[in-house]
N, C-alpha and C positions, 0 to 999 in steps of 0.2 A: 555528483552521486545518482545510480540508478533508483529506478523507483522501488524495487524490492529494498535497496538498501536504506532509503528513506524509512520506509515502513518498518524496517527492523529498528533504526534509530529512534523513532518515535516511540516502538513498543518498550525498546530500552530505558528509555527516557521515564515512561509511566511506570516500569518495574521499580524504578529506583525510588520513588516517591514513598513517603511514609504513609500517604493517603491510597497507595495501591492495595487492594485487598481480595475481597470475594467476588466471585460472579453472581450477578443479580439474581440468577434463576437457580442458583446452586441452593442446596437444602443446606439449612444451618448446620453446622458442626455440632456434636455432641457437648454438653457442658461440662468444662474441665472442674475440677475440684479447686477450691478457693487456694490462694499462695499459702504457703506454709505459716508465714508469720503473720498473717492477718488477726487481729484481735478480736472476733467474735464475742468471745466470753466475757471481755473487758465491757463491752456493750450491753450483753444480755444480763449482767449483774447490776450494772448502772442504773438498768429500767427499773428496777424495783424501787427505786427513789428519785430517779430524773428522768424527764421525758426525753425517750430514745425513741429515733424512728428508723425502720428498716425500709432502705430504698426499696421501689417498686421499680423492675426492671421495664414493665410493660408500658410505664408512662414517664420513663426518661431516656434522654437521647444526648449523646454528645458526637458533635460532628468536627472534622477537621479539612480546612479550605485549602488546597495546595495548588499554586499558581505556576505558570510558566512564565519564562521571562526569556530575552536575546532576538535577536535579528530574524531567526527562522522559529519564533515562538507558536507560528501558526501551523508548524509541523505536529505540534504536540497538544496536550489537552489539560485544561485545569480540571479538579477533581473535587468530589465530595466523598469522603470517607465517614462513616457512622457506626457507632457502638451502640447496639438495642440490648446489650447484656449488662449494665452496669448494675452491680450488687454491692452492697456494705450497709453501713449503718451511720447516723447523725445525731449527736446528743446535742439537744438544744434547750439548757436550763433557763428561767427567767434573768433577764440581763444580759446573757450571751458572754459573760466573762470567761466561763468554763466552757464554752463551747466547743465543739470539734467534730469530725468525720473521717470515716476512713471508707473507702469505696476502691473498686478494681474492676477491671474489663479483661476477658481475653483476648490477645491479640488476634488470634485464627477465627475469631466468630466477628471480627470486623465486617461491614458493608460496604460496597464501593458503588457510588455513583446509583444510587436509587433514583429512577426518574423524578418523583417528587421532590427530592432534594437538590437535584441539578436544576430543575426550575426554580425553586425557590433561591438559589444561589446565582441564578442569570447565567448558568452554564448552557450552549446551545448545541455545542458539536456533539457529534455521536460517536459512540464505542462500541466495538462489536462484543460479543460476549465471550470470545474466542480471545481478544486480545484482554479482556479482564481477567480470563482464568491464568493466561499466562503470566499475567502482571501478579496476581496473586501469589503463586509461587514463586516467583522473585523476591516478591515483598517479605514474606516468610523467611528466606535466606538471610535476605540484608538485616532485618531484625532480630536473626537468630533465635527464631521463635521457639526453637526446642529447649534451649537454655533459658530464655527469658519470656516465658509463655502469657505473663501478665504486665498491663499498665497497672499502676497503682497512684492514687491520690490520699494525701491525708492533710486534712485541714487541721490546725492545732491551735487556731486563735481566729477571732472574727472583732473588727472594730467598726465603729459607725453605728449610726441609729436606724433600726429596720423603718422601711424597707431596704435602704440603703446601707450595703457594709463592703468591708474589702476583707477578704480573706487570705490569710498567711497560710501557706500552703506549700505542700510537695510533691512534685510531680517523679515518680518512677517510671521510665521506659528504657528500653534496650539495656538495663542493668544499670542506668545511669540517674541520680536522684539531684534535681535541682529545684531551690527556692522559686515560688511564685507568690505575688500579689495578685488576687484576683479580686476585681470590682464585680459585685453580684447584687441581686435583688432578692430579699427572701420573703417569704409568705408563708404564715403557720395558721391553721384554720380547721378547727372540727377535727382534730385527729390526724390531720395531715398537715406535710410541709411541701414547699417547693422553693427551689433556687436556681436561678439562671444567670446568665453572663456571658461574657466573651473574653478574650485576650489572644496574644501573640506569643508563639513561642519560636525558638530557632533549633533547626533539626541539629546544625553542629553543637549545640549545647549538649545532646545526647549521644555524641560521637556518631553521628550519621551524617554524611557526605553528601551535600544536594548534587544530583548528578548535572552533569554538563559536557558536550560535545562540539567540537569545532571551534574550541577556542573560545567558548561561552555562546557562540550564536544560537545552540539551541541548550538550554538549562532549566533548572527548577529553582524557583525562589528558595533561600533559606527560610524565609520566615513563612509560618503556619499560622493559618487562622483558626482558634478553637473556639466552637461555640457549644454551650452547655444550657441543659435543664434537667435538673434531678427532682424529683419527687418521691415522697415516701410516706408511709401510714406509722402511725405510733405502735410501739410494741406492747402488746396487750390488749389492744382494741379489738 
């Protein structure tokens, strides 16, 4: 394989990652409207009698770690994709028996390989801004972002004793919804809440085919590591 072909193969690999998104130096895209079915009014009405918290996107972060594999894995890169545009609400009554949350983020606002996040993940390979931008365009086509512009998460129940909980949740991505059990730690204090945790998801569960070439010698792992920290402030504070 020529050097140019190798570079194209590696770029193609990155482009098919779920984690391939926005160039680091690119200005953030304008905020899109919320999903049509987002139940904002339900939470605002509940806030009259129950503790409801509005998610603070400036203090919330979702990261997705994407890993390479195969005999030629050194030709590719591991990646960190991040959303800093998480919006929504959490309902946290006493005892948490009726707890729930709905939040979303726009796919087009994802960032890729922010330097500090790469360092935190232990990723050391260098990626050019041009490759990142080309990858972003491929990713938007892959996820059909024009048809499915949002990722949505709904938590319908919580079990356990704070701070240690397991959230029964649903993740909708690429137009596909799957159930998840999310181990998490919850903190509620002085009109604010935070919840953090991590889990693994499979691309194939969301009708995304992990990229591979050369009989799998250069490939993307199906499994993605999702790390989240969500913070919010009580409505009415």
